[in-house]
C-alpha positions in Angstrom: 0.0 0.0 0.0 1.4 3.4 -1.0 0.5 6.9 0.0 -0.2 9.6 -2.6 -0.7 13.2 -1.9 -4.1 14.8 -2.0 -7.3 13.6 -3.7 -8.4 16.9 -5.1 -5.9 19.4 -6.5 -7.0 22.1 -4.1 -6.2 19.9 -1.0 -9.8 20.1 0.4 -10.0 16.3 0.4 -7.0 15.8 2.6 -3.2 15.7 2.5 -2.9 12.1 1.3 -4.7 8.8 0.7 -3.8 5.2 0.2 -3.5 3.3 -3.1 -2.9 -0.3 -4.0 -1.7 -1.4 -7.4 -0.4 -4.4 -9.2 0.3 -5.0 -12.9 -3.4 -5.1 -13.8 -5.2 -2.6 -11.7 -5.0 0.3 -9.3 -7.3 1.0 -6.3 -7.5 4.5 -4.8 -9.1 4.5 -1.3 -11.3 7.4 0.0 -10.4 7.0 3.7 -13.0 9.0 5.5 -11.0 9.3 8.7 -8.1 10.8 6.8 -10.3 13.5 5.2 -10.6 16.8 7.1 -13.7 17.8 8.9 -14.2 21.6 8.9 -16.5 23.8 11.0 -18.1 25.1 7.8 -19.0 21.6 6.7 -20.5 20.2 10.0 -22.6 17.6 8.0 -19.4 16.3 6.2 -20.9 16.9 2.7 -17.4 17.1 1.2 -16.6 13.6 2.5 -20.0 12.3 1.4 -19.6 13.6 -2.2 -16.4 11.5 -2.6 -17.7 8.4 -0.9 -21.1 8.7 -2.6 -19.6 8.5 -6.1 -17.7 5.3 -5.4 -19.0 2.1 -7.2 -17.9 -0.1 -4.3 -17.4 0.6 -0.6 -15.1 -1.4 1.6 -16.0 -1.2 5.2 -13.9 -2.4 8.2 -16.6 -3.2 10.7 -15.4 -3.9 14.2 -18.6 -2.9 15.9 -19.9 -6.4 16.5 -23.2 -5.4 14.8 -24.4 -6.2 11.3 -23.5 -3.4 8.9 -26.4 -1.8 7.0 -25.5 -1.3 3.4 -27.7 1.9 3.4 -25.3 3.6 5.8 -23.3 5.1 2.9 -25.7 6.0 0.2 -24.7 7.1 -3.3 -26.0 7.3 -6.8 -23.2 5.0 -8.1 -22.9 2.6 -5.1 -23.4 -0.9 -6.4 -21.9 -2.9 -3.7 -20.2 -3.1 -0.3 -17.4 -5.3 0.9 -17.6 -5.7 4.6 -14.5 -6.9 6.5 -15.2 -8.0 10.1 -12.3 -9.1 12.3 -12.8 -12.3 14.2 -10.7 -14.0 16.8 -7.5 -16.0 16.2 -6.2 -13.8 13.3 -9.1 -14.3 10.9 -11.6 -12.0 9.3 -15.0 -12.5 7.7 -15.5 -11.0 4.3 -19.1 -10.4 3.1 -20.2 -8.8 -0.2 -23.6 -7.1 -0.3 -24.9 -5.6 -3.5 -27.9 -4.0 -5.0 -30.7 -6.5 -5.7 -30.4 -6.2 -9.5 -26.8 -7.3 -9.4 -27.1 -10.4 -7.2 -27.3 -12.8 -10.2 -24.0 -11.5 -11.5 -21.9 -12.1 -8.3 -20.5 -15.6 -8.1 -20.0 -15.8 -4.4 -22.6 -14.4 -2.0 -21.8 -16.4 1.1 -19.5 -14.9 3.7 -15.9 -16.1 3.6 -13.6 -16.5 6.6 -9.9 -16.0 5.7 -6.7 -15.4 7.6 -6.0 -11.7 8.2 -3.0 -11.7 5.8 -5.4 -12.7 2.9 -8.3 -10.4 3.9 -7.1 -7.4 2.0 -6.6 -9.4 -1.2 -10.0 -10.9 -1.0 -11.7 -7.6 -0.3 -10.0 -6.0 -3.4 -11.1 -8.9 -5.6 
C-alpha cells in the first residue's frame, strides 16, 4: 500500500490517501478518517460527495453489529465489501450488493480468511 498526496488538486479532500496497485489494476481509497472535517461543513458533505460517487465501498466493521448497506448512500454505489475481524487472526468478508446485481456475483456467502489474505479478497 502506498501513500499519494491529496485527492483533489486544491487539497480540500486531505493531504494524502492510500492506493494499492499491481500490474493489472490500481485502487485508490477514499479514507473518511483521513479527510478533514471543517466547521463550515459540519454535516461532512465534502466527504460524502467523494464516498457517494464510489462504485464499491469497503468497510472495516469492528462494531460487532451487522453493517447496514444503506449507511453510505450514493448514486453509483453498487456494492459493499464488509471486513469483520474475528478471533485468532481471521476476518469474515461479506459482499452485499444491489438486488439487481445479485445474479452476477458468483459468491454471495461470507468467507472466513486469515488476516493476511483479507485485503486481497476484499479487493477482488
